[in-house]
MIDOSE-1310 file (N, C-alpha, C; in nm, 2 decimals, decimal comma, always signed):
residues 271
mkkr	+12,41/+13,32/+7,99/+12,36/+13,18/+7,92/+12,22/+13,18/+7,95; +12,08/+13,16/+7,89/+11,97/+13,16/+7,92/+11,91/+13,06/+7,97; +11,88/+13,01/+8,08/+11,83/+12,88/+8,16/+11,72/+12,83/+8,07; +11,73/+12,69/+8,06/+11,71/+12,62/+8,04/+11,55/+12,62/+8,07
tqkf	+11,47/+12,55/+7,99/+11,29/+12,58/+8,05/+11,31/+12,46/+8,11; +11,23/+12,49/+8,22/+11,20/+12,34/+8,31/+11,13/+12,21/+8,23; +11,16/+12,08/+8,21/+11,10/+11,97/+8,21/+10,99/+11,95/+8,21; +10,80/+11,88/+8,19/+10,77/+11,87/+8,23/+10,71/+11,77/+8,36
ydnq	+10,79/+11,67/+8,36/+10,81/+11,59/+8,43/+10,87/+11,61/+8,57; +10,94/+11,72/+8,52/+11,02/+11,78/+8,69/+10,96/+11,90/+8,71; +10,85/+11,94/+8,69/+10,78/+12,05/+8,74/+10,66/+12,00/+8,83; +10,73/+12,04/+8,93/+10,65/+11,98/+9,07/+10,52/+12,05/+9,09
elih	+10,52/+12,22/+9,00/+10,38/+12,25/+9,04/+10,30/+12,17/+9,01; +10,33/+12,12/+8,84/+10,24/+12,03/+8,76/+10,20/+11,91/+8,82; +10,28/+11,83/+8,88/+10,29/+11,71/+8,95/+10,20/+11,68/+9,08; +10,18/+11,84/+9,15/+10,11/+11,83/+9,27/+10,03/+11,91/+9,26
sprg	+9,97/+11,95/+9,15/+9,84/+12,03/+9,10/+9,70/+11,88/+9,08; +9,56/+11,93/+9,10/+9,52/+11,85/+9,06/+9,49/+11,77/+8,89; +9,58/+11,86/+8,83/+9,59/+11,81/+8,69/+9,74/+11,65/+8,70; +9,79/+11,66/+8,78/+9,88/+11,57/+8,80/+9,85/+11,48/+8,89
rmlr	+9,72/+11,42/+8,93/+9,66/+11,32/+9,03/+9,76/+11,23/+8,93; +9,66/+11,22/+8,83/+9,73/+11,09/+8,74/+9,87/+10,99/+8,76; +9,96/+11,13/+8,74/+10,09/+11,11/+8,76/+10,15/+11,02/+8,87; +10,05/+11,10/+8,97/+10,08/+11,09/+9,11/+10,01/+10,94/+9,15
imse	+9,94/+10,91/+9,09/+9,84/+10,78/+9,14/+9,94/+10,70/+9,04; +9,96/+10,70/+8,92/+10,09/+10,59/+8,86/+10,22/+10,58/+8,96; +10,28/+10,68/+8,99/+10,38/+10,67/+9,02/+10,40/+10,58/+9,19; +10,23/+10,56/+9,25/+10,21/+10,50/+9,34/+10,20/+10,34/+9,32
ylgp	+10,18/+10,33/+9,18/+10,21/+10,20/+9,07/+10,34/+10,13/+9,05; +10,39/+10,25/+8,97/+10,55/+10,18/+8,91/+10,64/+10,19/+9,05; +10,63/+10,29/+9,12/+10,73/+10,29/+9,21/+10,72/+10,16/+9,32; +10,60/+10,11/+9,39/+10,64/+9,96/+9,47/+10,63/+9,85/+9,37
eevf	+10,64/+9,86/+9,26/+10,63/+9,72/+9,15/+10,79/+9,72/+9,14; +10,86/+9,83/+9,11/+10,94/+9,84/+9,09/+11,04/+9,77/+9,18; +11,06/+9,78/+9,36/+11,13/+9,76/+9,47/+11,07/+9,62/+9,48; +10,94/+9,57/+9,45/+10,96/+9,44/+9,45/+11,03/+9,34/+9,33
rknk	+11,03/+9,40/+9,23/+11,09/+9,34/+9,15/+11,28/+9,33/+9,14; +11,33/+9,46/+9,26/+11,51/+9,44/+9,28/+11,47/+9,36/+9,36; +11,38/+9,31/+9,46/+11,43/+9,24/+9,63/+11,37/+9,13/+9,53; +11,29/+9,11/+9,44/+11,29/+8,95/+9,44/+11,21/+8,88/+9,47
iqdt	+11,09/+8,98/+9,53/+10,99/+8,93/+9,57/+10,85/+8,86/+9,54; +10,81/+8,77/+9,54/+10,68/+8,75/+9,42/+10,60/+8,74/+9,48; +10,57/+8,69/+9,63/+10,44/+8,70/+9,71/+10,46/+8,77/+9,85; +10,33/+8,76/+9,93/+10,37/+8,83/+10,06/+10,27/+8,77/+10,14
ivff	+10,24/+8,74/+10,27/+10,17/+8,69/+10,34/+10,08/+8,82/+10,47; +10,02/+8,89/+10,42/+9,96/+9,03/+10,49/+9,91/+9,01/+10,62; +9,95/+9,12/+10,75/+9,92/+9,05/+10,87/+9,83/+9,23/+10,90; +9,69/+9,21/+10,90/+9,64/+9,39/+10,97/+9,58/+9,32/+11,12
gsar	+9,56/+9,47/+11,15/+9,52/+9,51/+11,33/+9,58/+9,59/+11,39; +9,51/+9,60/+11,50/+9,50/+9,72/+11,54/+9,64/+9,84/+11,58; +9,68/+9,91/+11,54/+9,77/+9,98/+11,55/+9,77/+10,06/+11,70; +9,68/+10,04/+11,81/+9,69/+10,04/+11,93/+9,71/+9,93/+12,04
tqpq	+9,75/+9,82/+11,96/+9,79/+9,70/+12,05/+9,92/+9,71/+12,14; +9,96/+9,67/+12,23/+10,14/+9,75/+12,31/+10,15/+9,60/+12,28; +10,33/+9,61/+12,32/+10,35/+9,51/+12,40/+10,32/+9,43/+12,52; +10,30/+9,31/+12,62/+10,25/+9,29/+12,69/+10,33/+9,34/+12,82
hiva	+10,52/+9,33/+12,83/+10,55/+9,39/+12,93/+10,58/+9,54/+12,90; +10,52/+9,62/+12,86/+10,45/+9,80/+12,82/+10,32/+9,81/+12,85; +10,26/+9,71/+12,88/+10,12/+9,78/+12,95/+10,13/+9,67/+13,08; +10,24/+9,57/+13,14/+10,22/+9,56/+13,26/+10,33/+9,68/+13,32
qtie	+10,44/+9,73/+13,26/+10,50/+9,82/+13,33/+10,40/+9,98/+13,36; +10,33/+10,01/+13,30/+10,23/+10,11/+13,29/+10,12/+10,07/+13,43; +10,08/+9,93/+13,40/+10,00/+9,89/+13,54/+10,03/+9,94/+13,66; +10,19/+9,87/+13,70/+10,27/+9,88/+13,82/+10,27/+10,04/+13,83
kaka	+10,27/+10,07/+13,77/+10,32/+10,27/+13,75/+10,20/+10,29/+13,80; +10,08/+10,27/+13,75/+9,92/+10,35/+13,81/+9,86/+10,32/+13,95; +9,92/+10,24/+14,00/+9,89/+10,14/+14,08/+10,01/+10,22/+14,20; +10,09/+10,21/+14,19/+10,20/+10,28/+14,25/+10,14/+10,46/+14,27
agss	+10,11/+10,49/+14,17/+10,04/+10,63/+14,18/+9,91/+10,65/+14,18; +9,86/+10,57/+14,22/+9,68/+10,56/+14,30/+9,61/+10,57/+14,22; +9,63/+10,56/+14,06/+9,49/+10,57/+13,97/+9,40/+10,57/+14,01; +9,29/+10,58/+13,92/+9,19/+10,53/+13,95/+9,07/+10,42/+13,87
vekl	+9,00/+10,41/+13,99/+8,95/+10,22/+13,88/+8,91/+10,21/+13,76; +8,86/+10,32/+13,73/+8,85/+10,34/+13,55/+8,95/+10,32/+13,50; +9,12/+10,32/+13,53/+9,18/+10,40/+13,47/+9,24/+10,23/+13,47; +9,25/+10,18/+13,59/+9,31/+10,06/+13,59/+9,26/+9,95/+13,52
ekle	+9,14/+9,96/+13,51/+9,02/+9,89/+13,46/+9,03/+9,88/+13,31; +9,07/+9,98/+13,23/+9,13/+10,00/+13,10/+9,27/+9,97/+13,07; +9,34/+9,96/+13,18/+9,45/+9,92/+13,13/+9,43/+9,76/+13,14; +9,41/+9,67/+13,25/+9,33/+9,61/+13,24/+9,32/+9,49/+13,10
relg	+9,24/+9,62/+13,07/+9,20/+9,55/+12,91/+9,32/+9,55/+12,78; +9,34/+9,68/+12,81/+9,46/+9,67/+12,70/+9,57/+9,54/+12,72; +9,58/+9,47/+12,83/+9,72/+9,38/+12,91/+9,62/+9,25/+12,84; +9,49/+9,30/+12,83/+9,45/+9,14/+12,81/+9,45/+9,16/+12,63
msry	+9,48/+9,21/+12,54/+9,46/+9,26/+12,41/+9,61/+9,27/+12,38; +9,70/+9,25/+12,47/+9,86/+9,28/+12,46/+9,85/+9,13/+12,36; +9,78/+9,05/+12,46/+9,86/+8,91/+12,41/+9,82/+8,88/+12,25; +9,80/+8,96/+12,15/+9,80/+8,97/+12,03/+9,89/+9,04/+11,97
yeda	+9,95/+9,11/+12,02/+10,07/+9,14/+12,02/+10,17/+9,00/+12,01; +10,21/+8,98/+12,08/+10,25/+8,90/+12,12/+10,23/+8,78/+11,99; +10,12/+8,71/+11,99/+10,12/+8,64/+11,92/+10,11/+8,65/+11,77; +10,10/+8,78/+11,74/+10,12/+8,86/+11,61/+10,29/+8,84/+11,56
rela	+10,39/+8,85/+11,61/+10,52/+8,83/+11,68/+10,57/+8,69/+11,67; +10,49/+8,59/+11,73/+10,56/+8,50/+11,72/+10,55/+8,40/+11,57; +10,41/+8,45/+11,55/+10,32/+8,39/+11,42/+10,46/+8,44/+11,30; +10,45/+8,53/+11,33/+10,54/+8,63/+11,17/+10,68/+8,54/+11,19
ykmt	+10,72/+8,56/+11,31/+10,86/+8,43/+11,30/+10,87/+8,35/+11,23; +10,79/+8,26/+11,28/+10,76/+8,09/+11,25/+10,75/+8,14/+11,11; +10,65/+8,22/+11,04/+10,61/+8,18/+10,90/+10,78/+8,23/+10,80; +10,81/+8,34/+10,87/+10,92/+8,40/+10,79/+11,07/+8,30/+10,84
nwsk	+11,11/+8,19/+10,95/+11,21/+8,08/+10,94/+11,12/+7,97/+10,85; +11,02/+7,94/+10,78/+10,97/+7,86/+10,73/+10,98/+7,87/+10,59; +10,92/+8,06/+10,55/+10,97/+8,08/+10,42/+11,10/+8,09/+10,34; +11,17/+8,07/+10,48/+11,34/+8,10/+10,43/+11,40/+7,99/+10,42
klkg	+11,33/+7,90/+10,42/+11,39/+7,74/+10,35/+11,33/+7,68/+10,26; +11,21/+7,75/+10,18/+11,23/+7,75/+10,05/+11,32/+7,74/+9,96; +11,31/+7,68/+9,87/+11,42/+7,71/+9,75/+11,37/+7,74/+9,65; +11,43/+7,83/+9,56/+11,44/+7,93/+9,43/+11,46/+8,06/+9,42
skrr	+11,47/+8,12/+9,36/+11,57/+8,26/+9,33/+11,45/+8,34/+9,39; +11,35/+8,32/+9,39/+11,22/+8,42/+9,41/+11,18/+8,42/+9,57; +11,17/+8,52/+9,68/+11,16/+8,55/+9,80/+11,00/+8,51/+9,80; +11,01/+8,37/+9,89/+10,83/+8,37/+9,88/+10,77/+8,39/+10,03
fiva	+10,65/+8,45/+10,01/+10,57/+8,42/+10,14/+10,60/+8,52/+10,29; +10,67/+8,68/+10,22/+10,72/+8,78/+10,31/+10,61/+8,84/+10,38; +10,64/+8,85/+10,50/+10,57/+8,89/+10,60/+10,54/+9,05/+10,53; +10,42/+9,12/+10,54/+10,34/+9,28/+10,49/+10,27/+9,32/+10,57
tggg	+10,29/+9,40/+10,62/+10,18/+9,54/+10,67/+10,20/+9,64/+10,66; +10,07/+9,72/+10,74/+10,01/+9,83/+10,71/+10,14/+10,02/+10,75; +10,26/+9,91/+10,83/+10,36/+9,95/+10,85/+10,36/+10,04/+10,96; +10,29/+10,03/+11,03/+10,23/+10,13/+11,17/+10,25/+10,07/+11,25
pgim	+10,24/+10,10/+11,42/+10,27/+10,06/+11,52/+10,18/+9,95/+11,57; +10,17/+9,87/+11,69/+10,06/+9,76/+11,73/+10,11/+9,60/+11,66; +9,98/+9,57/+11,65/+9,97/+9,49/+11,55/+10,10/+9,45/+11,42; +10,13/+9,56/+11,36/+10,19/+9,60/+11,23/+10,35/+9,59/+11,28
eaan	+10,35/+9,62/+11,37/+10,51/+9,66/+11,46/+10,52/+9,51/+11,48; +10,42/+9,45/+11,54/+10,46/+9,30/+11,65/+10,49/+9,20/+11,50; +10,43/+9,22/+11,38/+10,46/+9,09/+11,27/+10,59/+9,16/+11,21; +10,60/+9,27/+11,19/+10,70/+9,29/+11,15/+10,83/+9,27/+11,24
rgaa	+10,83/+9,27/+11,36/+10,92/+9,24/+11,46/+10,92/+9,11/+11,45; +10,87/+9,01/+11,42/+10,92/+8,90/+11,41/+10,98/+8,85/+11,33; +10,94/+8,91/+11,18/+11,01/+8,92/+11,10/+11,20/+8,92/+11,07; +11,17/+9,04/+11,17/+11,30/+9,07/+11,19/+11,38/+9,00/+11,30
eakg	+11,35/+8,96/+11,36/+11,39/+8,85/+11,46/+11,44/+8,70/+11,40; +11,37/+8,67/+11,32/+11,41/+8,58/+11,27/+11,48/+8,57/+11,14; +11,54/+8,72/+11,12/+11,63/+8,75/+11,01/+11,61/+8,73/+10,86; +11,47/+8,81/+10,88/+11,39/+8,75/+10,77/+11,36/+8,90/+10,68
lsvg	+11,34/+8,94/+10,56/+11,28/+9,11/+10,48/+11,11/+9,06/+10,56; +11,06/+9,20/+10,56/+10,92/+9,19/+10,59/+10,92/+9,36/+10,53; +10,78/+9,34/+10,48/+10,75/+9,52/+10,41/+10,65/+9,58/+10,50; +10,70/+9,74/+10,52/+10,56/+9,76/+10,55/+10,52/+9,89/+10,43
lnis	+10,41/+9,87/+10,46/+10,31/+9,94/+10,33/+10,24/+10,06/+10,41; +10,36/+10,19/+10,43/+10,26/+10,28/+10,48/+10,18/+10,44/+10,44; +10,11/+10,50/+10,53/+10,03/+10,54/+10,43/+10,05/+10,66/+10,53; +10,05/+10,77/+10,48/+10,09/+10,90/+10,56/+9,91/+10,98/+10,60
lpfe	+9,94/+10,95/+10,72/+9,84/+10,99/+10,81/+9,82/+11,10/+10,94; +9,80/+11,21/+10,92/+9,79/+11,31/+11,05/+9,80/+11,28/+11,21; +9,79/+11,18/+11,24/+9,74/+11,15/+11,36/+9,81/+11,00/+11,41; +9,93/+10,93/+11,30/+9,95/+10,78/+11,33/+10,07/+10,83/+11,29
qsgn	+10,15/+10,73/+11,39/+10,29/+10,69/+11,37/+10,30/+10,58/+11,22; +10,40/+10,61/+11,13/+10,43/+10,52/+11,05/+10,55/+10,50/+10,98; +10,62/+10,40/+10,97/+10,71/+10,31/+10,92/+10,78/+10,31/+11,09; +10,68/+10,18/+11,15/+10,81/+10,10/+11,23/+10,93/+10,10/+11,27
pyis	+11,01/+10,05/+11,34/+11,16/+10,00/+11,33/+11,16/+9,88/+11,26; +11,10/+9,78/+11,25/+11,12/+9,67/+11,21/+11,07/+9,65/+11,08; +11,04/+9,73/+11,00/+11,04/+9,67/+10,85/+11,14/+9,67/+10,84; +11,17/+9,56/+10,72/+11,33/+9,61/+10,61/+11,34/+9,72/+10,53
rele	+11,48/+9,79/+10,59/+11,50/+9,91/+10,55/+11,48/+9,95/+10,36; +11,46/+9,83/+10,28/+11,45/+9,85/+10,11/+11,31/+9,83/+10,11; +11,23/+9,82/+10,23/+11,08/+9,77/+10,23/+10,97/+9,86/+10,25; +11,05/+9,95/+10,28/+10,96/+10,01/+10,33/+10,94/+10,15/+10,25
lefh	+10,77/+10,14/+10,21/+10,70/+10,22/+10,09/+10,65/+10,32/+10,19; +10,57/+10,41/+10,16/+10,50/+10,56/+10,17/+10,41/+10,59/+10,10; +10,27/+10,58/+10,10/+10,15/+10,59/+10,04/+10,08/+10,72/+10,09; +10,01/+10,78/+9,95/+9,94/+10,94/+9,99/+9,78/+10,88/+9,95
yffm	+9,77/+10,76/+9,88/+9,60/+10,72/+9,83/+9,62/+10,57/+9,89; +9,53/+10,56/+9,95/+9,48/+10,45/+10,05/+9,42/+10,34/+9,91; +9,37/+10,36/+9,80/+9,35/+10,25/+9,73/+9,41/+10,19/+9,69; +9,54/+10,30/+9,61/+9,71/+10,26/+9,61/+9,73/+10,15/+9,70
rkyw	+9,73/+10,17/+9,83/+9,81/+10,08/+9,94/+9,74/+9,94/+9,93; +9,60/+9,97/+9,87/+9,48/+9,85/+9,93/+9,54/+9,78/+9,82; +9,59/+9,84/+9,66/+9,61/+9,73/+9,57/+9,73/+9,65/+9,59; +9,82/+9,70/+9,65/+9,96/+9,64/+9,71/+9,92/+9,53/+9,79
fvyl	+9,86/+9,57/+9,90/+9,82/+9,48/+10,01/+9,81/+9,33/+9,93; +9,70/+9,36/+9,82/+9,59/+9,21/+9,74/+9,67/+9,14/+9,65; +9,71/+9,28/+9,58/+9,82/+9,19/+9,45/+9,93/+9,06/+9,48; +10,00/+9,09/+9,58/+10,10/+9,05/+9,60/+10,06/+8,92/+9,76
akal	+9,96/+8,96/+9,79/+9,89/+8,86/+9,89/+9,89/+8,72/+9,86; +9,93/+8,63/+9,95/+9,89/+8,51/+9,94/+9,82/+8,47/+10,01; +9,80/+8,51/+10,15/+9,71/+8,49/+10,29/+9,78/+8,59/+10,36; +9,58/+8,60/+10,43/+9,56/+8,73/+10,52/+9,55/+8,69/+10,63
vafp	+9,63/+8,77/+10,74/+9,57/+8,72/+10,86/+9,52/+8,85/+10,92; +9,38/+8,85/+10,99/+9,34/+8,98/+11,05/+9,34/+8,91/+11,22; +9,41/+9,04/+11,26/+9,39/+9,01/+11,45/+9,34/+9,10/+11,48; +9,23/+9,13/+11,61/+9,15/+9,23/+11,66/+9,23/+9,37/+11,60
ggfg	+9,12/+9,45/+11,51/+9,17/+9,59/+11,52/+9,03/+9,66/+11,51; +9,04/+9,80/+11,42/+8,97/+9,86/+11,45/+8,90/+9,88/+11,29; +8,83/+10,05/+11,26/+8,76/+10,07/+11,14/+8,88/+10,04/+11,00; +8,99/+10,05/+11,04/+9,10/+10,02/+10,92/+9,14/+9,83/+10,89
tfde	+9,11/+9,78/+10,99/+9,11/+9,62/+10,97/+9,01/+9,60/+10,93; +8,87/+9,64/+11,00/+8,77/+9,56/+10,94/+8,74/+9,62/+10,79; +8,78/+9,71/+10,73/+8,80/+9,82/+10,57/+8,90/+9,68/+10,51; +9,01/+9,68/+10,53/+9,09/+9,61/+10,47/+9,04/+9,44/+10,42
lfet	+8,97/+9,41/+10,61/+8,91/+9,23/+10,54/+8,81/+9,28/+10,47; +8,71/+9,30/+10,48/+8,55/+9,31/+10,42/+8,62/+9,36/+10,26; +8,72/+9,45/+10,19/+8,71/+9,47/+10,06/+8,76/+9,37/+10,05; +8,88/+9,25/+10,12/+8,97/+9,15/+10,02/+8,83/+9,02/+10,04
ltli	+8,78/+9,01/+10,12/+8,67/+8,91/+10,08/+8,57/+8,93/+9,98; +8,54/+9,08/+9,94/+8,44/+9,14/+9,85/+8,55/+9,06/+9,70; +8,65/+9,11/+9,72/+8,75/+9,09/+9,61/+8,71/+8,93/+9,56; +8,74/+8,84/+9,65/+8,73/+8,68/+9,63/+8,60/+8,63/+9,63
qtkk	+8,52/+8,71/+9,72/+8,33/+8,63/+9,63/+8,32/+8,65/+9,57; +8,36/+8,81/+9,48/+8,31/+8,86/+9,34/+8,38/+8,81/+9,24; +8,49/+8,71/+9,30/+8,61/+8,68/+9,19/+8,68/+8,76/+9,13; +8,69/+8,89/+9,12/+8,77/+9,00/+9,14/+8,92/+8,96/+9,15
tnky	+8,95/+8,91/+9,21/+9,07/+8,84/+9,24/+9,04/+8,69/+9,21; +9,10/+8,58/+9,14/+9,07/+8,45/+9,11/+9,20/+8,35/+9,22; +9,34/+8,37/+9,23/+9,39/+8,31/+9,29/+9,30/+8,29/+9,44; +9,37/+8,15/+9,50/+9,31/+8,10/+9,61/+9,39/+8,20/+9,75
mpim	+9,29/+8,26/+9,82/+9,38/+8,33/+9,93/+9,33/+8,29/+10,05; +9,37/+8,24/+10,15/+9,30/+8,20/+10,31/+9,35/+8,32/+10,39; +9,17/+8,31/+10,44/+9,17/+8,46/+10,53/+9,20/+8,41/+10,70; +9,23/+8,40/+10,77/+9,22/+8,36/+10,91/+9,22/+8,54/+10,99
lfgn	+9,11/+8,47/+11,11/+9,11/+8,60/+11,20/+9,11/+8,50/+11,31; +9,25/+8,55/+11,33/+9,29/+8,54/+11,47/+9,21/+8,63/+11,60; +9,19/+8,49/+11,68/+9,10/+8,56/+11,81/+9,02/+8,56/+11,84; +8,93/+8,45/+11,89/+8,79/+8,41/+11,90/+8,70/+8,47/+11,95
afwd	+8,72/+8,54/+12,06/+8,64/+8,62/+12,18/+8,67/+8,73/+12,09; +8,73/+8,81/+12,01/+8,68/+8,92/+11,95/+8,60/+8,90/+11,80; +8,62/+8,85/+11,75/+8,56/+8,81/+11,62/+8,45/+8,74/+11,65; +8,43/+8,63/+11,71/+8,29/+8,59/+11,75/+8,19/+8,69/+11,81
kmid	+8,24/+8,81/+11,80/+8,14/+8,91/+11,89/+8,13/+9,04/+11,76; +8,23/+9,04/+11,68/+8,19/+9,14/+11,59/+8,14/+9,06/+11,46; +8,17/+9,01/+11,47/+8,14/+8,96/+11,30/+8,02/+8,81/+11,29; +7,92/+8,85/+11,29/+7,87/+8,69/+11,28/+7,81/+8,68/+11,12
lqgl	+7,88/+8,61/+11,05/+7,87/+8,57/+10,91/+7,77/+8,46/+10,90; +7,77/+8,38/+11,02/+7,61/+8,27/+10,97/+7,50/+8,37/+10,97; +7,49/+8,48/+11,07/+7,39/+8,55/+11,04/+7,37/+8,63/+10,93; +7,45/+8,67/+10,88/+7,47/+8,70/+10,74/+7,41/+8,58/+10,63
adfg	+7,42/+8,50/+10,64/+7,39/+8,35/+10,53/+7,21/+8,36/+10,60; +7,19/+8,34/+10,72/+7,05/+8,32/+10,75/+7,00/+8,42/+10,70; +7,03/+8,52/+10,65/+6,95/+8,66/+10,63/+6,92/+8,63/+10,48; +7,03/+8,56/+10,42/+7,01/+8,52/+10,28/+7,14/+8,65/+10,22
tisq	+7,20/+8,73/+10,26/+7,26/+8,84/+10,21/+7,41/+8,78/+10,20; +7,45/+8,66/+10,20/+7,54/+8,58/+10,15/+7,55/+8,47/+10,17; +7,63/+8,34/+10,04/+7,60/+8,22/+10,08/+7,62/+8,16/+10,15; +7,61/+8,05/+10,19/+7,62/+7,98/+10,29/+7,80/+7,92/+10,27
edld	+7,84/+7,90/+10,16/+7,93/+7,83/+10,15/+8,02/+7,95/+10,14; +7,99/+8,09/+10,13/+8,09/+8,20/+10,19/+8,18/+8,20/+10,30; +8,08/+8,14/+10,39/+8,16/+8,10/+10,57/+8,32/+8,04/+10,56; +8,30/+7,98/+10,42/+8,40/+7,88/+10,41/+8,55/+7,96/+10,38
lcfr	+8,51/+8,14/+10,35/+8,63/+8,21/+10,32/+8,69/+8,21/+10,41; +8,69/+8,23/+10,57/+8,76/+8,27/+10,67/+8,75/+8,15/+10,76; +8,91/+8,13/+10,81/+8,94/+7,99/+10,95/+8,96/+8,09/+11,05; +8,93/+8,05/+11,13/+8,94/+8,16/+11,31/+9,04/+8,02/+11,37
tdsv	+9,10/+8,09/+11,47/+9,20/+8,01/+11,52/+9,21/+8,12/+11,65; +9,29/+8,07/+11,77/+9,29/+8,11/+11,85/+9,45/+8,06/+11,91; +9,54/+8,00/+11,84/+9,70/+7,95/+11,82/+9,75/+7,98/+11,72; +9,86/+8,01/+11,82/+9,98/+8,05/+11,67/+10,02/+7,88/+11,61
deay	+10,03/+7,85/+11,65/+10,11/+7,67/+11,66/+9,97/+7,63/+11,54; +9,87/+7,67/+11,57/+9,72/+7,59/+11,49/+9,76/+7,70/+11,36; +9,74/+7,79/+11,39/+9,77/+7,95/+11,26/+9,91/+7,89/+11,16; +9,97/+7,89/+11,21/+10,10/+7,84/+11,12/+10,12/+7,68/+11,07
eylt	+10,06/+7,60/+11,14/+9,97/+7,46/+11,07/+9,91/+7,48/+10,92; +9,80/+7,56/+10,99/+9,71/+7,60/+10,90/+9,77/+7,70/+10,75; +9,87/+7,76/+10,79/+9,88/+7,84/+10,67/+9,97/+7,79/+10,62; +10,07/+7,71/+10,66/+10,21/+7,63/+10,59/+10,14/+7,52/+10,50
selt	+10,04/+7,45/+10,57/+9,99/+7,38/+10,48/+9,89/+7,40/+10,35; +9,81/+7,49/+10,36/+9,73/+7,53/+10,25/+9,85/+7,66/+10,13; +9,94/+7,71/+10,22/+10,04/+7,79/+10,09/+10,09/+7,64/+10,04; +10,16/+7,56/+10,08/+10,22/+7,43/+10,00/+10,13/+7,35/+9,94
khyl	+10,05/+7,29/+9,99/+9,94/+7,27/+9,87/+9,87/+7,36/+9,77; +9,85/+7,51/+9,78/+9,82/+7,58/+9,64/+9,91/+7,63/+9,60; +10,04/+7,64/+9,63/+10,14/+7,71/+9,57/+10,29/+7,65/+9,54; +10,34/+7,56/+9,64/+10,45/+7,51/+9,60/+10,42/+7,33/+9,57
eekp	+10,34/+7,26/+9,58/+10,32/+7,13/+9,55/+10,28/+7,13/+9,37; +10,33/+7,05/+9,28/+10,36/+7,05/+9,15/+10,25/+6,96/+9,16; +10,10/+7,07/+9,01/+10,01/+6,99/+9,00/+10,06/+6,86/+8,90; +9,97/+6,77/+8,88/+9,98/+6,70/+8,76/+9,95/+6,70/+8,70
spe	+10,00/+6,71/+8,54/+9,97/+6,78/+8,38/+9,87/+6,74/+8,40; +9,74/+6,81/+8,30/+9,66/+6,74/+8,24/+9,64/+6,65/+8,14; +9,64/+6,52/+8,16/+9,66/+6,40/+8,01/+9,54/+6,45/+7,89
């Protein structure tokens, strides 16, 4: 019997060719949309932050081993800096735990305010871990990179997504997000933070989305938004787009209050 000709939508050579790029992009739109629909996820709280931040006990153990091995002063100083940064791993884990517990108590058929991260290690792992410890769902929007682990073990299995295109991954970060929490991080964290701020400032996203910068010592040194306003490159009211805190409890109170006020309380009907 003559072998049937391959259908074009099954033609891997076409799909992976430059001409098939639009098909690949569309798949990274339709695929996640279907996953979120099946899992009844209405919206998310996105956690950003460094992939390099480790749990406190891991860094503490490394320091003890380094001291026992007679490591150099420079190495010990570097490890002490890492120990200071490790508090943010624990804070992200605790905040995600508290937000997940809160969201699980909300009524309705949809799953609300699910923790979402970039799926990697560090702060991303911490947030997924906190949600898992609260026995809740969490999303991991992984990106295939040649040098970074993707898909930490705490992401809900059915909500672990893998992206090739950064811009499609960013789309899904913002599209479902009702709040964004940025912990200390590197280029990726700044990229995602400022792109979201730009979308809000230019009203390309019209929904209310509180932006929280967690870690005053870090953000006060890294970003001088008041300076931008003083030079006239942003408006004075743009300073209100970000809320800064060092406290998990304050972060929890702020997020739950803002989300309740803007998304859960019934608005009076216009007369």
